[in-house]
C-alpha positions, -999 to +999 in steps of 0.1 A: +471-635-629+483-629-594+499-595-597+471-570-605+490-538-595+489-512-622+457-523-638+431-496-642+393-502-646+380-497-681+353-471-683+328-470-712+317-435-719+281-428-728+270-414-761+261-380-747+296-378-731+313-386-764+291-360-782+298-334-756+335-340-759+334-335-797+314-303-794+337-291-766+367-297-788+351-278-817+343-248-794+379-249-781+396-248-815+372-222-829+355-245-854+323-235-835+329-198-830+313-176-804+277-168-814+274-199-836+240-216-834+238-253-827+209-273-842+201-306-827+188-322-859+219-311-879+243-325-853+224-357-849+224-362-887+261-355-889+269-380-861+244-406-871+227-406-837+192-398-824+184-363-811+181-375-775+218-379-767+226-347-787+201-328-765+217-342-734+252-333-746+240-297-753+224-295-718+258-305-703+277-278-722+250-253-713+255-261-676+293-257-681+287-222-696+300-230-730+266-228-746+237-205-739+200-212-746+179-182-757+142-187-755+124-189-789+158-185-807+179-216-799+212-226-785+244-207-793+281-209-784+287-184-756+301-150-763+330-141-741+331-106-728+359-088-710+343-095-677+341-132-686+378-133-696+387-118-662+365-143-644+379-172-663+415-163-655+408-155-619+390-189-614+416-209-633+444-194-614+427-202-581+424-238-592+460-239-603+473-224-571+454-250-551+469-277-572+504-262-569+500-261-532+493-298-531+523-305-553+546-286-530+534-306-501+537-339-519+573-334-532+578-308-559+610-319-576+595-344-601+565-322-608+587-292-615+608-312-639+577-325-657+565-289-662+599-279-675+595-306-702+563-288-713+582-256-714+606-272-739+576-279-761+567-243-759+602-232-768+602-256-798+569-241-810+584-206-806+614-215-826+592-227-854+570-196-851+541-220-848+514-200-830+489-229-829+515-253-814+524-226-789+488-223-777+485-261-774+518-263-755+506-235-732+474-253-725+493-286-719+515-270-693+485-258-672+467-291-677+497-310-665+501-288-635+466-296-622+466-332-633+497-340-613+479-329-581+456-360-585+425-342-574+395-353-595+375-322-584+402-297-592+407-315-626+370-314-634+367-277-627+400-270-645+388-289-676+359-266-682+380-235-675+407-247-700+380-250-727+371-214-721+408-205-719+413-219-754+386-195-766+405-167-750+438-177-765+426-170-800+426-133-789+462-136-776+475-141-812+496-111-821+497-097-786+532-111-778+557-092-799+583-117-785+569-151-776+600-158-755+583-137-728+555-162-727+579-191-725+599-174-698+568-170-676+560-207-677+597-216-671+597-195-640+566-211-627+580-246-633+613-237-616+597-222-585+577-255-582+608-276-587+625-256-560+596-260-536+593-222-531+556-219-523+555-182-519+574-174-552+553-200-570+520-184-560+534-149-569+544-162-603+511-178-610+494-145-601+518-125-623+512-149-652+475-143-649+479-106-646+501-104-677+476-125-697+447-103-687+466-071-695+472-084-730+437-098-735+419-068-722+437-042-744+433-034-780+454-056-803+483-036-816+483-027-853+506-046-876+526-014-882+530-008-845+542-044-840+568-042-867+581-009-855+584-020-818 
């Protein structure tokens, strides 16, 4: 085979990496809720592996901040405080602004169009009134933004922040009386990237962060209030 262009090396992930990915996914979707205790023996039994790789996976997630180890008590899924939420969104936005800057420099048109396709997914979820699909499309938008910058380090940092963001998004349910506002914010970000308007792009990323924080850090409106608005 003379033409080897386009071939990518095959990587075989280790057992601890695969276990960590499963645990991370369960933390992300709420199957392992904040405060839940993780027991090595139970996890090893469920996965059919020894406790060694489970212990290593738990150590990785502890280093990422998704789990906390409490002496003489065990390991638990981290609780997210208001201060944590603010820190997560500030850090995530900093990573996304760095990625966005790289995309503007590299040629923003295709990147902006790719993000607009993600906005269409959000709009479709809104039309179906599917809150779970909306959250997934929201995450996919931000994941795509950073992935297109082709920076392994930005992507690595962003991956952990997105897992924590998923935990926060559970609190966003019911805080948008009209999900079209959420869709519009993402569309504006994509359009400013497509147009190569660096200053407006950064402003819109900050505004998106500030709006999310305002909704997350206030009391969830009562059902009666939502219906009467």
